[in-house]
C-alpha positions in Angstrom: -0.1 -0.2 0.3 1.5 3.6 -0.9 1.3 6.1 1.7 1.8 9.9 1.6 3.8 11.7 4.4 3.8 14.9 4.6 3.5 18.1 7.2 0.2 19.1 8.8 -0.9 21.1 11.6 -3.6 22.9 13.2 -4.9 26.0 10.8 -4.2 28.0 13.9 -0.1 27.9 13.2 -0.8 28.5 9.4 -2.3 31.9 10.8 0.3 32.3 13.2 2.8 32.5 10.6 3.7 29.4 9.3 4.3 30.6 5.6 7.3 28.7 4.1 9.2 25.7 4.7 11.8 28.0 6.7 9.0 29.1 9.1 9.4 25.2 10.4 11.9 26.8 12.7 9.8 29.0 14.6 7.9 26.5 15.4 7.4 22.8 17.8 8.4 19.7 15.4 6.1 16.5 16.9 8.1 13.7 16.5 6.1 10.0 16.5 8.8 8.1 18.0 6.3 4.5 17.3 7.9 3.1 14.8 11.9 2.4 14.7 14.3 4.4 12.8 15.1 0.8 10.8 11.5 0.8 9.6 12.2 3.5 6.9 9.3 5.4 8.1 10.4 9.5 7.6 11.5 11.2 10.7 11.4 15.3 10.5 15.2 14.9 9.3 14.9 11.9 6.6 12.4 14.4 5.1 13.9 18.0 5.3 16.9 16.2 3.8 15.1 14.6 1.0 13.5 18.0 0.2 17.3 19.7 0.6 16.4 21.9 3.4 19.6 22.2 6.0 18.8 25.3 8.2 16.0 23.9 10.2 16.8 22.0 13.0 14.9 18.9 13.0 15.4 16.9 16.0 13.7 20.1 18.3 10.0 19.6 19.9 8.3 17.3 21.1 8.6 13.3 20.7 5.8 11.5 21.3 5.4 7.2 20.9 2.2 6.8 20.0 0.6 7.9 16.3 -2.6 8.9 17.1 -1.5 10.8 20.2 1.2 12.6 17.1 -1.9 14.0 15.6 -4.1 15.0 18.4 -1.0 17.0 19.7 -0.8 18.7 15.6 -4.7 19.2 15.8 -4.4 21.3 19.6 -1.7 22.9 18.0 1.2 21.7 20.0 3.4 21.7 16.6 3.6 20.4 13.2 3.8 17.0 12.5 4.8 14.7 9.8 1.6 12.8 8.7 0.3 9.8 7.1 -2.1 10.3 4.6 -3.9 7.0 5.5 -4.1 8.2 8.8 -5.0 12.0 8.9 -7.4 12.3 5.6 -10.6 12.5 7.8 -8.9 15.4 9.7 -7.5 17.3 6.6 -11.2 16.6 4.9 -12.9 18.4 8.6 -10.6 20.9 8.4 -9.0 19.7 11.8 -5.8 19.5 10.1 -4.3 21.4 7.1 -1.4 20.9 4.9 0.9 23.7 4.4 3.0 22.4 1.7 1.2 20.4 -0.7 3.4 19.9 -3.0 6.1 18.6 -0.6 5.4 15.1 0.3 7.4 11.2 0.4 5.8 8.5 -1.3 6.7 5.3 1.3 5.4 1.7 0.6 3.9 -0.2 3.9 3.0 -3.4 4.2 0.3 -4.5 6.5 -0.7 -8.1 7.4 -3.8 -9.9 8.3 -3.1 -12.9 10.7 -5.9 -15.2 12.1 -5.8 -18.2 13.8 -5.7 -21.5 11.5 -9.6 -21.9 11.8 -10.5 -18.5 11.9 -11.1 -18.5 7.7 -14.0 -21.0 8.9 -15.5 -17.9 10.4 -17.7 -15.5 7.7 -16.8 -12.4 10.0 -12.9 -13.2 9.7 -13.4 -13.8 5.5 -15.9 -10.7 5.4 -13.3 -8.6 6.6 -10.2 -10.0 5.2 -11.6 -9.7 2.0 -13.0 -6.2 2.7 -9.3 -5.0 3.6 -7.9 -6.5 0.7 -10.3 -4.5 -1.7 -8.7 -1.5 0.4 -5.2 -1.9 -0.8 
């Protein structure tokens, strides 16, 4: 499944001066520590490097070890997060989050797995869920 990773924040942060990439230096960065570095999940450091930005301190800000909490912190105006498209789309659609730099994103491939007990496929609900999940991908 292909996902995009891009900066997201509350509309208030944009209204308070987040106008360009360089102005990210004036706002806290929200770091998602829920995935290990070895996973290949982009960090602020790798996101800045991919976009050729070297004059913003990529290590500053809040470090949170739960993806949902990172998104909630962004919604409540605590800073700017790197949002995963599949996790933030409904918040973008509702206006709780905005994407301040819509042209700057990273495409990544992440794997998702469904696992069930040996006799699991004998249950109709598990089959229905498995088929739905496969259609989503």
